[in-house]
SELUM-941598 format. One line per field, with one value per residue (C-alpha): residue in three letters; z, x, y; residue number from 1. Coordinates in Angstrom, 2 decimals, decimal comma, always signed. Each point is the difference from the previous one (the first is absolute). Layout:
BEGIN
resn c(ALA | ...)
Z c(Z | ...)
X c(X | ...)
Y c(Y | ...)
resi c(NUM | ...)
//
This chain:
BEGIN
resn c(UNK | UNK | UNK | UNK | UNK | UNK | UNK | UNK | UNK | UNK | UNK | UNK | UNK | UNK | UNK | UNK | UNK | UNK | UNK | UNK | UNK | UNK | UNK | UNK | UNK | UNK | UNK | UNK | UNK | UNK | UNK | UNK | UNK | UNK | UNK | UNK | UNK | UNK | UNK | UNK | UNK | UNK | UNK | UNK | UNK | UNK | UNK | UNK | UNK | UNK | UNK | UNK | UNK | UNK | UNK | UNK | UNK | UNK | UNK | UNK | UNK | UNK | UNK | UNK | UNK | UNK | UNK | UNK | UNK | UNK | UNK | UNK | UNK | UNK | UNK | UNK | UNK | UNK | UNK | UNK | UNK | UNK | UNK | UNK | UNK | UNK | UNK | UNK | UNK | UNK | UNK | UNK | UNK | UNK | UNK | UNK | UNK | UNK | UNK | UNK | UNK | UNK | UNK | UNK | UNK | UNK | UNK | UNK | UNK | UNK | UNK | UNK | UNK | UNK | UNK | UNK | UNK | UNK | UNK | UNK | UNK | UNK | UNK | UNK | UNK | UNK | UNK | UNK | UNK | UNK | UNK | UNK | UNK | UNK | UNK | UNK | UNK | UNK | UNK | UNK | UNK | UNK | UNK | UNK | UNK | UNK | UNK | UNK | UNK | UNK | UNK | UNK | UNK | UNK | UNK | UNK | UNK | UNK | UNK | UNK | UNK | UNK | UNK | UNK | UNK | UNK | UNK | UNK | UNK | UNK | UNK | UNK | UNK | UNK | UNK | UNK | UNK | UNK | UNK | UNK | UNK | UNK | UNK | UNK | UNK | UNK | UNK | UNK | UNK | UNK | UNK | UNK | UNK | UNK | UNK | UNK | UNK | UNK | UNK | UNK | UNK | UNK | UNK | UNK | UNK | UNK | UNK | UNK | UNK | UNK | UNK | UNK | UNK | UNK | UNK | UNK | UNK | UNK | UNK | UNK | UNK | UNK | UNK | UNK | UNK | UNK | UNK | UNK | UNK | UNK | UNK | UNK | UNK | UNK | UNK | UNK | UNK | UNK | UNK | UNK | UNK | UNK | UNK | UNK | UNK | UNK | UNK | UNK | UNK | UNK | UNK | UNK | UNK | UNK | UNK | UNK | UNK | UNK | UNK | UNK | UNK | UNK | UNK | UNK | UNK | UNK | UNK | UNK | UNK | UNK | UNK | UNK | UNK | UNK | UNK | UNK | UNK | UNK | UNK | UNK | UNK | UNK | UNK | UNK | UNK | UNK | UNK | UNK | UNK | UNK | UNK | UNK | UNK | UNK | UNK | UNK | UNK | UNK | UNK | UNK | UNK | UNK | UNK | UNK | UNK | UNK | UNK | UNK | UNK | UNK | UNK | UNK | UNK | UNK | UNK | UNK | UNK | UNK | UNK | UNK | UNK | UNK | UNK | UNK | UNK | UNK | UNK | UNK | UNK | UNK | UNK | UNK | UNK | UNK | UNK | UNK | UNK | UNK | UNK | UNK | UNK | UNK | UNK | UNK | UNK | UNK | UNK | UNK | UNK | UNK | UNK | UNK | UNK | UNK | UNK | UNK | UNK | UNK | UNK | UNK | UNK | UNK | UNK | UNK | UNK | UNK | UNK | UNK | UNK | UNK | UNK | UNK | UNK | UNK | UNK | UNK | UNK | UNK | UNK | UNK | UNK | UNK | UNK | UNK | UNK | UNK | UNK | UNK | UNK | UNK | UNK | UNK | UNK | UNK | UNK | UNK | UNK | UNK | UNK | UNK | UNK | UNK | UNK | UNK | UNK | UNK | UNK | UNK | UNK | UNK | UNK | UNK | UNK | UNK | UNK | UNK | UNK | UNK | UNK | UNK | UNK | UNK | UNK | UNK | UNK | UNK | UNK | UNK | UNK | UNK | UNK | UNK | UNK | UNK | UNK | UNK | UNK | UNK | UNK | UNK)
Z c(+89,56 | +0,65 | +0,80 | -2,13 | -3,03 | +0,70 | -1,08 | +3,15 | -1,66 | -1,95 | -3,21 | -3,03 | -3,63 | -0,58 | +2,70 | -2,10 | -3,07 | +1,90 | +1,11 | -3,57 | -1,45 | +2,68 | -0,64 | -3,78 | +0,70 | +2,14 | -2,77 | -2,59 | +2,01 | +0,69 | -3,57 | -0,71 | -0,03 | -3,43 | -1,42 | +0,75 | -3,67 | -0,48 | +3,01 | -1,11 | -3,51 | +1,69 | +1,64 | -1,65 | -1,95 | +1,97 | +3,02 | -1,79 | +0,76 | -2,17 | -0,85 | +2,63 | +2,55 | -0,60 | +0,73 | +3,51 | +1,71 | -1,70 | +0,78 | +3,62 | +0,26 | -1,25 | +2,41 | +3,07 | -0,86 | +0,04 | +3,07 | +2,05 | -0,90 | +2,55 | +3,14 | -1,49 | -0,47 | +3,58 | +1,20 | -2,05 | +1,51 | +3,59 | +0,03 | -2,81 | -3,47 | +0,83 | +1,97 | -2,42 | -3,08 | +1,48 | +0,70 | -3,60 | -1,25 | +2,32 | -1,28 | -3,73 | +0,29 | +2,09 | -2,27 | -3,23 | +1,58 | +1,28 | -3,49 | -1,47 | +1,79 | -1,57 | -3,40 | +0,86 | -0,55 | +3,64 | +1,04 | -2,25 | +1,30 | +3,53 | -0,64 | -2,74 | +0,43 | +3,79 | +1,58 | -2,72 | -0,67 | +3,70 | -0,08 | -3,00 | +1,94 | +3,14 | -2,09 | -2,37 | +2,87 | +1,67 | -3,09 | -1,13 | +3,37 | +1,46 | -3,41 | -0,64 | +3,59 | -0,88 | -2,85 | -0,42 | -1,52 | -3,36 | -0,46 | +1,34 | -3,34 | -1,19 | +3,08 | +0,17 | -3,69 | +0,51 | +2,93 | -1,64 | -3,26 | +1,48 | +0,23 | -3,61 | -1,32 | +1,77 | -3,03 | -2,02 | +1,82 | +1,58 | -3,25 | -1,74 | +3,18 | +0,78 | -3,70 | +0,20 | +3,32 | -1,06 | -3,33 | +1,55 | +3,48 | -0,03 | +1,52 | +3,60 | +0,26 | -1,58 | +2,65 | +2,83 | -1,20 | -0,38 | +3,30 | +1,87 | -1,94 | +0,72 | +3,67 | +0,38 | -2,05 | +1,43 | +3,60 | -0,54 | -1,71 | +2,55 | +2,54 | -1,92 | +0,36 | +2,45 | +0,38 | +0,94 | +3,67 | -0,61 | -3,15 | -0,04 | -0,23 | -3,06 | -1,94 | +0,06 | -2,30 | +0,02 | -0,29 | +0,75 | +1,78 | +2,04 | +3,53 | +0,69 | +1,63 | +2,07 | -0,99 | +2,54 | +0,64 | +0,18 | -2,57 | -1,32 | -2,76 | -2,80 | +1,21 | -1,47 | +1,54 | -0,24 | +2,06 | -2,01 | +1,32 | -1,04 | -3,38 | -0,59 | +0,68 | -3,00 | -3,50 | -1,43 | +1,56 | -1,92 | -3,17 | +0,29 | +0,86 | -3,19 | -2,28 | +1,43 | -0,41 | -3,66 | -0,82 | +1,80 | -0,92 | -3,71 | +0,51 | +2,13 | -2,46 | -2,79 | +2,21 | +0,76 | -3,72 | -1,09 | -1,07 | -1,93 | -1,74 | -1,29 | -0,77 | -3,33 | -1,42 | +2,14 | +2,30 | +3,13 | +2,41 | -1,73 | +0,22 | +3,79 | +0,04 | -2,06 | +2,04 | +3,12 | -1,57 | -0,71 | +3,42 | +1,76 | -2,15 | +0,04 | +3,74 | +0,08 | -3,08 | +1,45 | +3,47 | -1,45 | -2,30 | +2,80 | +2,03 | -3,02 | -1,67 | +2,87 | +1,20 | -1,70 | -3,49 | +0,12 | +1,20 | -2,40 | -2,96 | +0,99 | +0,62 | -3,52 | -1,73 | +1,82 | -1,20 | -3,63 | +0,40 | +1,38 | -3,05 | -2,33 | +1,81 | -0,53 | -3,74 | +0,10 | +1,81 | -2,70 | -2,49 | -3,49 | +1,29 | -1,53 | +3,43 | +0,66 | -0,20 | +2,56 | -0,37 | +0,44 | +2,93 | +1,93 | -0,54 | +1,17 | +2,97 | +1,15 | -0,51 | +1,83 | +2,86 | +0,24 | +0,30 | +2,56 | +2,02 | +0,22 | +2,35 | +2,49 | +0,19 | -0,18 | +2,60 | +2,88 | -0,89 | +0,13 | +3,37 | +1,38 | -1,49 | +1,11 | +3,41 | +1,22 | +1,20 | +3,56 | -0,87 | -3,64 | +0,48 | +0,97 | -2,05 | -3,23 | +1,02 | -0,02 | -3,31 | -1,34 | +0,63 | -3,27 | -1,76 | +1,10 | -0,59 | -3,49 | -0,88 | +1,51 | -1,87 | -3,43 | +0,09 | +0,75 | -2,73 | -2,42 | +0,94 | -0,28 | -3,37 | -1,43 | +1,29 | -1,34 | +3,41 | +1,29 | +3,45 | +2,67 | -0,88 | +3,05 | -1,40 | -2,80 | -1,39 | -0,11 | -2,37 | -3,00 | -1,52 | -2,50 | -2,94 | +1,18 | +0,47 | -0,88 | +0,16 | +2,74 | -1,89 | +2,13 | +3,07 | -1,91 | -1,18 | +3,59 | +1,35 | -2,69 | +0,99 | +3,69 | -0,81 | -1,87 | +2,99 | +2,35 | -2,14 | +0,21 | +3,79 | +0,30 | -1,22 | +2,90 | +2,60 | +2,50 | +3,41 | +2,82 | +2,25 | +3,69 | +2,86 | +3,57 | +2,94 | +0,52 | +3,17 | +2,83)
X c(+112,42 | +0,63 | +3,60 | -0,04 | -0,46 | +3,09 | +3,50 | +2,07 | +3,30 | +2,18 | -1,79 | +1,29 | -0,95 | -1,05 | -2,65 | -1,67 | -0,01 | -1,30 | -2,94 | -0,50 | -0,11 | -2,45 | -2,17 | -0,04 | -0,97 | -2,91 | -1,17 | +0,33 | -2,67 | -2,24 | -0,03 | -2,68 | -2,23 | +1,23 | -0,98 | -3,64 | -0,90 | +1,08 | -1,91 | -3,02 | +0,34 | -0,11 | -3,40 | -2,46 | -2,87 | -2,42 | +0,72 | -1,86 | +2,50 | -0,12 | +3,20 | -0,83 | -0,51 | +3,51 | +1,36 | -1,33 | +2,50 | +2,87 | -1,22 | -0,79 | +3,48 | +1,56 | -2,02 | +0,51 | +3,77 | +0,53 | -2,12 | +1,80 | +3,31 | -0,68 | -0,33 | +2,48 | +2,49 | -0,49 | +0,39 | +3,13 | +1,52 | -0,91 | +0,24 | +2,41 | -0,39 | +0,13 | -3,24 | -1,96 | +1,34 | -0,90 | -3,46 | -0,21 | +0,98 | -2,54 | -2,83 | +0,88 | +0,13 | -3,24 | -1,74 | +0,77 | -0,80 | -3,37 | -0,79 | +0,70 | -2,97 | -2,63 | -1,41 | -1,66 | +1,14 | -0,44 | +2,14 | +2,87 | -0,42 | +0,28 | +2,85 | +2,10 | -1,15 | -0,15 | +2,24 | +2,70 | -0,18 | +0,67 | +2,87 | +1,62 | -0,16 | +1,73 | +2,67 | +0,67 | +0,18 | +2,80 | +2,20 | +1,32 | +0,72 | +2,48 | +1,86 | +0,45 | +1,30 | +3,14 | +1,09 | +0,98 | -2,34 | +1,89 | -1,44 | -3,57 | -1,61 | +1,92 | -0,59 | -3,67 | -0,26 | +1,68 | -2,26 | -3,28 | +1,01 | -0,77 | -3,67 | -0,07 | +1,87 | -2,21 | -2,27 | +3,05 | -0,32 | -3,40 | -1,94 | +1,31 | -0,27 | -3,50 | -1,00 | +1,34 | -1,59 | -3,34 | -0,02 | +1,06 | -1,63 | -2,56 | -0,11 | -0,80 | +2,93 | +2,22 | -1,02 | +0,49 | +3,43 | +1,25 | -1,38 | +1,94 | +3,18 | -0,14 | -0,70 | +3,13 | +2,24 | -0,96 | +0,08 | +3,36 | +1,72 | -1,39 | +2,33 | +2,88 | -1,12 | +2,00 | +1,20 | +3,42 | +0,45 | +1,14 | -1,69 | +1,80 | +3,36 | -1,13 | -1,54 | +2,69 | -0,65 | -3,69 | -0,79 | -3,60 | -0,68 | +3,19 | +0,72 | +0,45 | +3,01 | -0,62 | +1,65 | +2,29 | -2,64 | -2,81 | -2,07 | -3,16 | +0,59 | -1,90 | -2,14 | +1,04 | -2,29 | -3,77 | -2,70 | -3,09 | -1,90 | +2,66 | +0,29 | -3,70 | +0,21 | +2,31 | -1,52 | +2,70 | -1,70 | -3,20 | +1,82 | +1,91 | -3,26 | -1,73 | +2,92 | +0,32 | -3,73 | +0,20 | +3,02 | -0,79 | -3,64 | +0,84 | +2,27 | -2,31 | -2,81 | +2,18 | +1,16 | -3,70 | -0,89 | +3,38 | -1,07 | -3,12 | +2,16 | +2,38 | -2,75 | -0,86 | +3,29 | +0,33 | +2,69 | -2,07 | +2,42 | +3,09 | -1,40 | -0,16 | +3,53 | +1,49 | -1,93 | +1,62 | +3,53 | -0,41 | -1,62 | +3,04 | +2,62 | -1,61 | +0,26 | +3,71 | +0,54 | -2,14 | +1,60 | +3,51 | -0,73 | -1,56 | +3,26 | +1,95 | -2,45 | -2,24 | -3,32 | -2,16 | +1,53 | -0,33 | -3,63 | -1,12 | +1,45 | -1,40 | -3,51 | -0,10 | +1,29 | -2,55 | -2,81 | +1,16 | +0,27 | -3,53 | -1,37 | +2,15 | -1,13 | -3,69 | +0,68 | +2,01 | -2,68 | -2,61 | -0,45 | +1,27 | +2,26 | +3,44 | +1,43 | -2,26 | +2,74 | +1,61 | +3,37 | -1,32 | -2,28 | +2,82 | +2,33 | -2,59 | -0,73 | +3,59 | +0,22 | -3,30 | +1,13 | +3,30 | -1,79 | -2,35 | +2,76 | +1,90 | -2,58 | +0,73 | +3,69 | -0,30 | -2,63 | +1,77 | +3,04 | -1,92 | -1,44 | +3,45 | +1,51 | -2,81 | -1,10 | +3,03 | +0,60 | -1,19 | -3,71 | +0,51 | -2,23 | -3,16 | +0,71 | +0,48 | -3,07 | -2,09 | +1,29 | -0,51 | -3,77 | -0,10 | +1,17 | -3,01 | -2,52 | +1,29 | +0,08 | -3,48 | -1,67 | +1,60 | -0,31 | -3,69 | -0,27 | +1,61 | -2,39 | -3,14 | +1,17 | +0,64 | -3,37 | -1,83 | -1,55 | -2,13 | +1,35 | -0,26 | -3,63 | -0,28 | +2,66 | -1,14 | -2,31 | +2,69 | +2,79 | -0,95 | +2,83 | -2,04 | +1,63 | +3,43 | -1,02 | +2,70 | +2,75 | +2,18 | +0,68 | -2,12 | +2,03 | +3,29 | -0,72 | -1,00 | +3,19 | +2,22 | -1,57 | +0,76 | +3,54 | +0,59 | -1,31 | +2,26 | +2,95 | -0,88 | -0,19 | +3,51 | +1,74 | -1,33 | +1,39 | +2,62 | +1,11 | -2,14 | +1,62 | -0,54 | +2,35 | +0,33 | +2,15 | +3,20 | -0,32 | +2,49)
Y c(+165,52 | -3,78 | -0,63 | -3,13 | +2,26 | +2,02 | -0,93 | +0,67 | -0,79 | +2,32 | +0,87 | -2,06 | +0,73 | -3,67 | +0,34 | +2,72 | -2,11 | -3,04 | +2,28 | +1,19 | -3,50 | -1,18 | +3,09 | -0,67 | -3,68 | +1,11 | +2,43 | -2,74 | -1,95 | +2,94 | +1,14 | -2,70 | +3,06 | +0,87 | -3,40 | +0,59 | +0,38 | -3,70 | -1,07 | +1,82 | -1,50 | -3,41 | +0,57 | -2,45 | +1,49 | -2,18 | +2,20 | +2,82 | +2,81 | +3,23 | +1,88 | +2,63 | -2,84 | -1,21 | +3,48 | -0,06 | -2,42 | +1,75 | +3,56 | -0,89 | -1,55 | +3,15 | +2,16 | -2,28 | -0,21 | +3,76 | +0,54 | -2,65 | +1,60 | +2,77 | -2,11 | -2,62 | +2,81 | +1,19 | -3,63 | -0,39 | +3,06 | -1,05 | -3,84 | -0,66 | -1,60 | -3,62 | -0,24 | +2,16 | -1,76 | -3,40 | +1,26 | +1,05 | -3,46 | -1,67 | +2,18 | -0,41 | -3,68 | -0,33 | +2,37 | -1,90 | -3,35 | +1,39 | +1,39 | -3,42 | -1,55 | +2,37 | +0,84 | +3,26 | +3,54 | +0,80 | -3,02 | +1,14 | +3,59 | -1,12 | -2,54 | +1,59 | +3,61 | +0,48 | -2,67 | -0,38 | +3,78 | +0,66 | -2,55 | +1,79 | +3,25 | -1,44 | -1,74 | +2,83 | +2,64 | -2,19 | -0,54 | +3,33 | +1,92 | -2,52 | -0,22 | +3,75 | +0,53 | -2,00 | +2,29 | +3,61 | +2,75 | -0,23 | -3,52 | +0,57 | -0,11 | -2,99 | -2,12 | +0,90 | -0,83 | -3,42 | -0,96 | +0,87 | -1,47 | -3,32 | +0,86 | +1,16 | -3,03 | -2,54 | -0,56 | -1,24 | -3,33 | +0,34 | +0,60 | -3,11 | -1,98 | +1,03 | -0,63 | -3,50 | -0,77 | +1,38 | -1,91 | -3,37 | +0,19 | +2,64 | +3,44 | -1,14 | -2,36 | +2,61 | +2,56 | -2,43 | -1,16 | +3,56 | +1,00 | -2,74 | +0,75 | +3,76 | -0,52 | -2,06 | +2,13 | +3,37 | -1,08 | -1,76 | +3,02 | +2,38 | -1,50 | +1,42 | +3,68 | +2,10 | +3,59 | +1,37 | +0,84 | +3,60 | +1,09 | +3,33 | -1,85 | -1,93 | +2,80 | +2,60 | +3,01 | -0,63 | +3,76 | +0,74 | -3,29 | -0,06 | +0,99 | +3,75 | +1,40 | +3,21 | +3,15 | +1,68 | +2,75 | -2,49 | +1,85 | -1,58 | -2,66 | -1,55 | -2,75 | -3,51 | -2,55 | +0,83 | -1,75 | -1,07 | +3,00 | +2,43 | -1,67 | +0,41 | +3,72 | +0,51 | +0,52 | -2,25 | -2,97 | +0,62 | +0,64 | -3,27 | -1,73 | +1,35 | -0,84 | -3,48 | -0,69 | +1,04 | -2,01 | -3,15 | +0,12 | -0,03 | -2,96 | -1,98 | +0,52 | -1,50 | -2,87 | -0,79 | -0,09 | -1,51 | -3,44 | +1,16 | +2,74 | -2,66 | -2,49 | +1,59 | -1,30 | -3,06 | +1,37 | +0,34 | -1,72 | +1,33 | +3,54 | -0,53 | -1,40 | +2,88 | +2,56 | -1,64 | +0,09 | +3,66 | +0,69 | -1,49 | +1,55 | +3,44 | +0,18 | -0,65 | +2,35 | +2,84 | -0,26 | -0,09 | +2,98 | +2,06 | -0,35 | +1,48 | +2,46 | +0,88 | -1,15 | +2,77 | -0,37 | -3,86 | +0,00 | +2,70 | -1,77 | -3,43 | +1,45 | +1,64 | -3,06 | -2,11 | +2,37 | -0,50 | -3,75 | -0,30 | +1,74 | -2,11 | -3,17 | +1,05 | -0,06 | -3,21 | -1,80 | +0,75 | -2,82 | +0,81 | +2,72 | +0,39 | -0,63 | -3,02 | -2,69 | -2,27 | +1,69 | +3,53 | -0,91 | -1,84 | +2,95 | +2,43 | -2,19 | +0,01 | +3,73 | +0,71 | -2,28 | +1,92 | +3,35 | -1,35 | -1,58 | +3,27 | +1,34 | -2,77 | +0,96 | +3,77 | +0,73 | -1,88 | +2,02 | +3,25 | -1,02 | -0,62 | +3,14 | +2,26 | -1,46 | -2,09 | -3,50 | +0,16 | -0,44 | -1,31 | -2,99 | +1,78 | +3,16 | -1,93 | -2,06 | +3,14 | +1,05 | -3,51 | +0,17 | +1,85 | -3,16 | -1,92 | +2,70 | +0,66 | -3,69 | -0,57 | +2,89 | -0,57 | -3,78 | +0,37 | +2,57 | -2,38 | -2,77 | +2,21 | +1,43 | -3,55 | -1,29 | +3,16 | +0,39 | +2,79 | +1,01 | +2,68 | +0,77 | +2,23 | +2,39 | +2,33 | -2,54 | -2,78 | -0,88 | -2,00 | -2,03 | -1,90 | +1,64 | -1,24 | -3,58 | -2,51 | +2,66 | +1,50 | +3,17 | +2,32 | -0,99 | +0,24 | +3,53 | +1,05 | -1,35 | +1,73 | +3,40 | -0,72 | -0,93 | +3,23 | +1,95 | -1,93 | +0,76 | +3,71 | -0,14 | -1,64 | +3,01 | +2,06 | -2,34 | +0,99 | -1,39 | +1,14 | +2,63 | -0,15 | +1,06 | -1,09 | +1,07 | -2,03 | -2,16 | +0,82)
resi c(1 | 2 | 3 | 4 | 5 | 6 | 7 | 8 | 9 | 10 | 11 | 12 | 13 | 14 | 15 | 16 | 17 | 18 | 19 | 20 | 21 | 22 | 23 | 24 | 25 | 26 | 27 | 28 | 29 | 30 | 31 | 32 | 33 | 34 | 35 | 36 | 37 | 38 | 39 | 40 | 41 | 42 | 43 | 44 | 45 | 46 | 47 | 48 | 49 | 50 | 51 | 52 | 53 | 54 | 55 | 56 | 57 | 58 | 59 | 60 | 61 | 62 | 63 | 64 | 65 | 66 | 67 | 68 | 69 | 70 | 71 | 72 | 73 | 74 | 75 | 76 | 77 | 78 | 79 | 80 | 81 | 82 | 83 | 84 | 85 | 86 | 87 | 88 | 89 | 90 | 91 | 92 | 93 | 94 | 95 | 96 | 97 | 98 | 99 | 100 | 101 | 102 | 103 | 104 | 105 | 106 | 107 | 108 | 109 | 110 | 111 | 112 | 113 | 114 | 115 | 116 | 117 | 118 | 119 | 120 | 121 | 122 | 123 | 124 | 125 | 126 | 127 | 128 | 129 | 130 | 131 | 132 | 133 | 134 | 135 | 136 | 137 | 138 | 139 | 140 | 141 | 142 | 143 | 144 | 145 | 146 | 147 | 148 | 149 | 150 | 151 | 152 | 153 | 154 | 155 | 156 | 157 | 158 | 159 | 160 | 161 | 162 | 163 | 164 | 165 | 166 | 167 | 168 | 169 | 170 | 171 | 172 | 173 | 174 | 175 | 176 | 177 | 178 | 179 | 180 | 181 | 182 | 183 | 184 | 185 | 186 | 187 | 188 | 189 | 190 | 191 | 192 | 193 | 194 | 195 | 196 | 197 | 198 | 199 | 200 | 201 | 202 | 203 | 204 | 205 | 206 | 207 | 208 | 209 | 210 | 211 | 212 | 213 | 214 | 215 | 216 | 217 | 218 | 219 | 220 | 221 | 222 | 223 | 224 | 225 | 226 | 227 | 228 | 229 | 230 | 231 | 232 | 233 | 234 | 235 | 236 | 237 | 238 | 239 | 240 | 241 | 242 | 243 | 244 | 245 | 246 | 247 | 248 | 249 | 250 | 251 | 252 | 253 | 254 | 255 | 256 | 257 | 258 | 259 | 260 | 261 | 262 | 263 | 264 | 265 | 266 | 267 | 268 | 269 | 270 | 271 | 272 | 273 | 274 | 275 | 276 | 277 | 278 | 279 | 280 | 281 | 282 | 283 | 284 | 285 | 286 | 287 | 288 | 289 | 290 | 291 | 292 | 293 | 294 | 295 | 296 | 297 | 298 | 299 | 300 | 301 | 302 | 303 | 304 | 305 | 306 | 307 | 308 | 309 | 310 | 311 | 312 | 313 | 314 | 315 | 316 | 317 | 318 | 319 | 320 | 321 | 322 | 323 | 324 | 325 | 326 | 327 | 328 | 329 | 330 | 331 | 332 | 333 | 334 | 335 | 336 | 337 | 338 | 339 | 340 | 341 | 342 | 343 | 344 | 345 | 346 | 347 | 348 | 349 | 350 | 351 | 352 | 353 | 354 | 355 | 356 | 357 | 358 | 359 | 360 | 361 | 362 | 363 | 364 | 365 | 366 | 367 | 368 | 369 | 370 | 371 | 372 | 373 | 374 | 375 | 376 | 377 | 378 | 379 | 380 | 381 | 382 | 383 | 384 | 385 | 386 | 387 | 388 | 389 | 390 | 391 | 392 | 393 | 394 | 395 | 396 | 397 | 398 | 399 | 400 | 401 | 402 | 403 | 404 | 405 | 406 | 407 | 408 | 409 | 410 | 411 | 412 | 413 | 414 | 415 | 416 | 417 | 418 | 419 | 420 | 421 | 422 | 423 | 424 | 425 | 426 | 427 | 428 | 429 | 430 | 431 | 432 | 433 | 434 | 435 | 436 | 437 | 438 | 439 | 440)
//
């Protein structure tokens, strides 16, 4: 790891909080992803994009984001967070600037989806690991929640800002301006990221992720730090992957359709803002609760509540519904955002608890691929359902969504079922058990 990323002095509490604040700032910039519904709403009709076309840049960004997290996590573990986060800021900025010079779906897919999506992966992978290494295990959930809350809260400022820029200057100028700003902010804050010189001295009492002390008889002990290969041999990895895909996919689907959901009662931008407030707050709340009540109980409760909210939201989004009011939709937006945000705090904590800190970056990156796959699949499903498209003609004669045209309900019902299944799986979870000889 780069020596410039290591704090060689005696560890001080304020160093950890400096890193946490820098990481939050980076995520506040990278969270422009969650403002895609506002950006998509600003695409001029003369460009000729269908609703399903507008899903492609967002869906690809989610997919690239999660796939990049694996190599980005490994790079962060080996090279340190500063270089990797700086690369993330550069790619996000260049990607958004590149997209601003085109009017085609493919142009936005390459700029926003591929380049900016990759930048988000590099930046996000470098934010949480250095922060959690400064604090003891009892605060893992809380610190992870605070750091990732920045990503969720981004739309609180980005949605109104993007709305204003698009209205007064047009979408292309808006994309260009935001791209330049994010490049400068992320690269600048990346220079504040560092890790303690002796992690084991800073995170006393870490439990599963801590350093092992050999017993007097040198008997085999429980393994604490798993390599990526060892992690992928445990069934818990696949269970975490499935649950994360269900929880994040449902939330990303709603974020994709947020502005259109709120448009029926003229609260499109405010729906996005309240969704973001809940998203950020839910991460801190879920992380803190999991430290107090346990990861399993907290995750199971949030998944079940999320399933209920998705169903209620499908009713509220129907014109003429008893819940179809500005007040009801904004409250539902905040609650839905909080439940989605809980995933981004709980799963990093599970990864650290189950598989240790040594390879945390790459291990969590592999688990995080589920976030992008879930978001990609359910966002596309929502777009197809709303357009009433006929897709996958090669599979069982194809899927015909013509009956659902103008509604997201089919996608919402599907996600609710997946959330319930994920909640069932969570109660079978237990830490992986693997022993290894104590080194001489």
